[in-house]
Steps between C-alpha positions, in 0.01 A plus 500: 500500500232499234452197278625709208816591691551139607464384142773746395726377780455135408553568130817683600617189689448291188677754278796479738510122460429475127794362310584648155386162361152570639467249786491594869806433711410345835582783740714788619765535631530121539396249234526769232511243221303236312315245712276233352229479765501869597509636147224264385267581789552875458433452126177318588402782736554768233325324212204735517723806545784444254502162322832582334666412833373142475607478136853614583518268802397194300751578227798551731422187703462295182841629392660347810283187518694195612659279235714247687552338840735679740515418872666830596256733323214244542420550133278245325358492146192721482538648847449872562771670703477610862731799461775644286747736662670644195787693659808318630493697825144388566586139417791513744253564785381139464807272491425150375213618280503498121295740288246484355384308807194277458413394858128582486223242497225741397652739243430248220126449569469876558655556157218296347235676711618846399542400135141376492367807682690737269393329176139475618492870585683636196450242226868545411532217247848609393634452851320167535663379180843619612464355851328173414823293508592648841145442625518136394837450668372658822202265503727203433717605796204471736449136408857384433696685770251669733354172626801344671340174615222439248209566735361784286599782737760767421786477750845643561825378650809720487794370299738773615561513879643852467176634348132482595373217719133603470389604153136607520410863561591451866853416389821504698845350535413301814208283611302781665175327396600171664411278204728224376540475121380427246241763595156538342366844600123535500475820294733360234252222428232764445731693268561177309125439457462854367809463280370179341172673419677809372718284279188324369352835393825599326521160332149540362587844363803338336293223341634228732174341614653174623749693713215708640294193591798334669574812705139526619509137612820572693338802664191304606709215640730731693208699639344183641833380639561838664172485691557139608858540620511856637158562655529539879143446612559561871639847432264586214786585269786334312833371622796719416684220317580131472854395583714240327320216680159651411443607858300824528654812650211602722518877545238770448647734241404740223608258226158333456357843424686493168284207392202734475639669188582174324145367462597179679246526785129428506286751688456319838874441537579852382261638762679306773842622384377860496353472849828362633704782345289762678524355849687712753822297493539575127320829443642838605387859437773512232441173319531123532811354663717241331480275808237476773584645840357179652782293345789408734763637261320830439722807504344839414838600356568170324561547129245233409374398843283790610557819301248648255588509128295726271551274197381197700192699591450598135496135396233431761313820408490406133379152588229643723387727218489225238333255741220740592618598849490871428440619855809318623700630203400851602631438852843413363503803274417730791762331720775561244387859453524539878853358489604743228351792692678394819840447334483755219588219257414138427823303562592139434370388841432630850412378848184544703546479877203561733311644203778756438698501176882481506701624200772240444652703217606759759562278805595146394452229761767232500536357150172649385544816296238643268561672170339847502399456133393162363336448163236249604403708806454826306342331197266300723362805678477687170293215353276500808424865445437447129278194548297675771447795263382262226260328740343833593420591137 
């Protein structure tokens, strides 16, 4: 398929997922509703294509921003929701949950990141004025509720045993990551650094210089703490997480690749992380795995323990681009184009076994089933095409 034809296909995917309110629903046929993390990342990906998606996403998530404490829904003041299944039939599929459901550790910092990126790109002062109270509450949540033990890191611990146990992007209802809570995921700390800095920029635009200065100090302190606590020198990358006793979860994963886009890494450390991502136990002809094949719990069909996720690769790709690793970014772009050519689509996730791609949206393996259409997969590849076109001009 030509690039022009692929662009039409991907735009068609997004049209299929676009809600009448303007935001992108997470996927089809499953997850065809509002998700905090998914909708924000797909809004980030489409900023240069259609910034109205980000505007609509920020507005709808601010509408449902947490106001009180609720153990069942895991709502907290200022928190951005994980998902909202609006129809009763859809809610009934998850007994014991309460909607809107707020069990996401990263939707709130991502809200600040996307708000900053959108305002910086568009100069939409009206939206900034309207959203400023929600932006302030989201930033307050990071400090008042996100840091469970006062060590400066953003952590999660489920308050509803019927809902999500893990609450980063590699979420799930059981302990598939083998980390005891409260859990501090490595990429979340990078998001938090970026969110503090994004908030500082928005505060300055709003005339709140003291707030901006405080947020920059928080970002600098967290960046230093992240390097000290999470750097895994022997492996040349970062630990996946710290558990509730501050013990590192030592596993080679894709998560440290997300730090590249946050601006939290100096060049020598970034170079080491990049090199580790492209070693043969992580790299495949169709993208970077979530989990290294050298790890004892690797499973090429594991939802988060060995499959390849296009949106995960986009996060790494964007970080490679912004950090100056353009050759490596090009490798990821070509790998995802190869995946789309092989499958005829770019689904939520897929497997790579012996360098051959396996379509998990057609042939699920165990509990791992892939959505054939997923917003952050289609939007990510669309942005890769657009950014490569811009770079060639």
